[in-house]
N, C-alpha and C positions, 0 to 999 in steps of 0.2 A: 782053609776057608772053602765051603761048598759053593758051587756055582748054580744052585737051584733056587727056586722060589716056593713059597708056601701056597699050595693050591687054594685053601680056604681064603687066604688073604688076597690072592689074585681075583677071586670071585668078588670081593668087595670092590676092587679096582674096576672090574668089568661093569658092575651094577651102577657105580657112580658115573662112569664115562657114558654108559648107555642113557642114563637119566638126562644128561645134558642134551642129547639128541631128541629124546622123547618130549622134553619141555620146549623144544624148538629154539634153544639158545644157540645151537650150531646145526647146520644141515647134516653134517657128518664129520667123522674124525678118524685118524689113524694114530694109535699110541703104541710105542715100542719100548720095551724094557729088556736090556741085555746085560748078562753077567757072565764073563768068560765066554764059553761057547753056547750057553743057554740063552734062548731068545723067546720072549713072550710078546705077541702082537695082538692088539685089540683093533677091530675094524667095525665101525658103526655108522649107520645112516646112509645118505646118498650124496652124489656129487654136487647137488644143488637142491634148494627147496622145491618141492613139487616134481622132482625128477624121478623117473623110473630107474635110472642108472644107479646101481648101488655103489657105495664106496668100496674100493678094493685096496688090498695091501700095496699095490703098485700105482695107486692114484697119484697124480702129479699136483703138487702144491707150489704156489709162489712162496718161496721161503723167506723173502724179504731180507732182513738183516742177518739171517744165518749165512748169507753170502759173505759177510765180512770176514769171519775166520777162515773160510776157504781161500779168499783172496789174500789174506795175510800169509797163509802157508805158501802160496805161490810166490809171494814177494820174498819170503825167506829162502826159497830155492835160488833166487837171483843173488842173494847175499852169499850163499854157500858156494856159488860158482865164481864169485869175485866180480860180478857185473856191477855191483854197487855196494858201498859200505853202509852200515846202519847210520853212521854219523856223517855221511857224505851229503853235501848240499844237493838238493834236487834240481837246482837252477841249471845245471849242465844239460838236462833233458827238458826242463820246464822253464825256459827263459822268461815266460810270462810272470813267474813268481820270483824273479831274480832280486828285485829291490822292493819288497813289500813295505807298505805303510801301515801304521797301526793307529787305531782310534785312541785319542787321549782319554776319552770317557765313553763307556758304552752308550750312555744316554745322549752323547753329544752329536753335533752334525757330522756328516760323513767327510767333510773337508777339514775337520779339526783333527789333524793327524801328526804323527812324528815318525821318523824312520824306525824300521825294525832293528833291534839290538844285535841280531845275528841272522844267519841264513836258516831257511827251512830244510830239515833233513828227512831222510827216510824214517828214522826213528820217530820223529814227530808225527809223520803220517800213520805209522803203525800203532802208536800209542794214543792217537787222537789229540795230539798237542800242537797241531798246525797253527791254531789261533783263530780259526773260523769254523762255525758249526751251528747247530740248532740252538735257538734261543727260546727257553721255556717261559714265554710271556705272551699275553694276548697280542694278536696282530696289531701293528701300529704303535706298540709301546716304545720302540726305539727306531730312530731314522734308518739305522743299518738294516733293520728287518725289511722295511719298504724297498730299500735299494736292492737287497738280495732277491726279493720277490720280483721286482721289476726286471731284473737281469735274467731271471729264470734259473737261478742257481741256489735258491733257498732250500734248506733241508726240509724234508717232509715225506708223506706217504706216496706222493706222486713222483715218479722218477723223472730225471731231466729229459726235456724234449728237444735238446740241441745236441749237436755232435761233440765229441770229446775235445777237439781243438778249440771250438768256439766256447765250450764250457770253461776251459781253463783260461782262455783269453778274457772272458767277462769277469771271471773270479779275480783275476790279477788286476783288474781295473778298480777293484773295491778295496777299502782298508780292512785289515784284520781286526777282529774283536779284541784280541789280546796278543801280547808278544809271543813269537814262536817258542814253544817249550815251557811257557810260563804256567799253563793250566790245561785242562781237559775240556774239549767241546765236541759234541757228538756229530757223527755222520759225514761231514764234508771231507774230512781227511781220507776216507775210503774212496770217495769219488775222484779225488786228485790222484790217489794211488792207482786207480784204474788207468788213467792217462799216462802216468809215469811208467807202469809196466809195459804198456804198448809201445811207448817210445824207446825204452831201453832195448826191447827185443825186436822191434820193427814188425810186430805181429798184432793182429786184433786180440782184444782181451780174451775172447772165448778160446782162441788157440793157445794163449798163454796158460789159462786155467786147465784146458783139456790135456795139453802135453805134459804139464808139470804135476797135476794133482788128480784130475778126474779119470783120465785113461789108466794111469798106474794103479788106481784103486778100483777100477771096474765100475765107476760111477757113470754108467752109460745113459741114465735117465736125467742127468743133471746138465743144465745148459741155459742159455738165454732165450731159446725158442724150443717149441715142442714139435713143430711140423704138423702137417695135416693128420698123420697117423696117430700122433700123440694127443691131438685135440680131444679125442673121445675120452681120455683119461684125466683131462685137466679139470680141476674143481672150480666152482664159481666162488668169488670172494664177495663178502658182504660187509656193510658198515652201518652202525646204528645212527638213525637220525638224531642229532643232538637235542631236538625239541620234543620229539614224540617217543624216542627210543625204539621206533620200528626199524627193523633191519631192511636195508635197501641194497640193491646190487651195486657193488663198488667196482668190480672188474669182471664184466661178463665175458664168457668164452667167445661169444659172437663178435666181440670188438676186434678180434684179430691180434690182440696183444699176446705176445709169446708164441704166436704162430709165424709171424714175420720177424726178420732180424730187427733188433731195437736200434733206434737212432743213437742212443747212448748206452753202451753195455755197462751197466752199473755194478761196481764192486761193492757198493753199499747195500744193494737190495735187489739186484736184477735176476737172480737165478730161480729156476724151477727145479724141483727135485722130488725124491721119494724118501720114505722112511728107511728103506734098506740102503740107499746110496749114502744117506747121512750117517747111518750106522757104520758103514765102511770108513768114512772119514774119521768118525769118533774112535774106532778101533785102531786106526793108524796113529792118532794122537796118544791114545792110551798105551800103544805099543812102542812109544818112544820114537815115532817117525816111520816105522815099518809096519807092513800088514801083508800077510800071506806071501812072503817072499819078495815083496816090492818095497824098496826104501824110498820114501818121498823126502824125508828130512832126517837130519841127525838128531840124536837124543838131546844134544846141547841146544839145538834150535827149538825143539819142543819145550824144553825147560824155560828158555828165554821167552817164548811166546806166552807161556802160562804163568809167568811171574807178574806181580803187581808193580807197574811202572809209574804209578801216580803217588806223589808224596802226600803226607798229611796236610801240609800247607796248601798244596794245589787242590786237594779235596775240599778244604774249608773255603777256599776262594772261589771255587767253581763247583757248586753242589749239584748242578743239573736240576734236581728237584729234591724236596725235603726227604731225608732218610736214604737217599740213593747210595751213599757211601757207608752206611751203617755196617753192612756185612759183606761188602764186596770191594774189590779193586779192579784195575783194568790192565790187561796184558796187551798183546798185539791182536787187535780185531775181535777181542772177546773179554768178558768179565771173568774175574777170579774170586771164588768164595774165600773170605778172610775170617768169617765167624759163623758158626752154626747156630742159627736162631730158630729153626723150625725142624720138623721131621722131614729131612731132605738132604741135599748134597753136603758132603763133608768139606771141611776146610781144605783148600787146595784143589777143589773141583773147579771146572771151567766150562764155559759155553756162553750161549746168548739167546736172546729172544728175537723173533721176527715180528714186525708190527702188523702183519696180516694174520696173526694168530698161530705162530709156530714157535717152538722152543726146543733147545738141545742142551744137555749137560753131560759131561764126562767126569767121572769120579774115580781118580786113580786109587784112592784108599780102599774103595769097595770093588774096584774093577767093574764099574757099572756105567752103562749108557742109558739115558732117558731121553726120549724124543716124543713130542706131541705135535701133531699137525692138524690144524683146523684152518678155516678161511673166514675169519671175522676180524676186521681191522680193530686193533686195540685203541679205543678212544678214551678209556678211563679205567680206574681200579677194578670195577666189576668185570671187565673183559678179561682180566688176569686171573680170576677166581678158578677157572677150569684148570689152568696150569698149576696153581698152588695145590689144588686137590689132587691132580695127577702125581705131582712130586711126592706128596704125603703118602698117597696110596702105593706108589712104587716102592718107596723105602720101607714102609711097614710090611711089604710083601717079601722082603729079602729074608731068606731062610738060612740063618747062621747055624 
């Protein structure tokens, strides 16, 4: 298999990515396509609308939920060291979750509960089977939604504004939406994982990630804050007004977010990174846990992380949104392609999306990494069109 790309077909990719910027749908972007040692990078636009500062290959993006697979990899290093077992109850370190209650009915009052049938385990957190997470329904549809919102622990695009200990304390006071291990619910498991890893190690989450994943892979630009020097490379994030469709600033650089340490270092969506740092992580995964002489994980750990851990019955009972499970399953902190439906990732590829307009996929069959970084909060299907186009154009450019 050659490790090159078709130059005429890369020109198609470049033209389409540039067109998104020229139409004003995003202020700028960085797109990276790697196969073996061959790397192609597209850089278009500016750091913000109306800015004279051009987008650069090393521009910093809020990668949102692309934080999840990085955090999952760090957790697996703790398993490999024997610090915690995959099926070990987390209550040893998180006593707030030692005796969870579970709603009898999702639509029922929050005091209509029954005891959990078993303890919450690390595997539950990694596979998003904790029993608590995002509810894809209009606000106020279910009483538990209002309770999570009032407690400041609801899953959503805004990261928690309370400290880790207070977060897990408040979460532990509320009932789970379903029994631990019974189904898949998005996001909250990763937030709990953040607190768990800090308590196991006695270290802040950033130190856990840096020592176990980021530093070994040379991911120097990845972290929970950018500092004053990195501020000039940080892109501005936008979100479409649901009424008018006009793009409005969602996370201005001037707000100080990611410049100062966060109140809650989020393993669900708190990291800032670059395309090259994410490529290093992807190459480690494609390399069976090793990259350029550094071994982060065993091959067995990578294979476990990238297997589908959600049963057909669980997928049917917890669909997230219509069609979510049609062509994918869920591993540890990331999705896994189970069926090839489009010109794009092969069966067995893995990766995820970030709600601020970022995406990553690693394809072992093709030895391919695809990364697209924008900063437009995904509020609907139209916001995902640029990612769909990028994947199609990336795969049509592979020169076999």
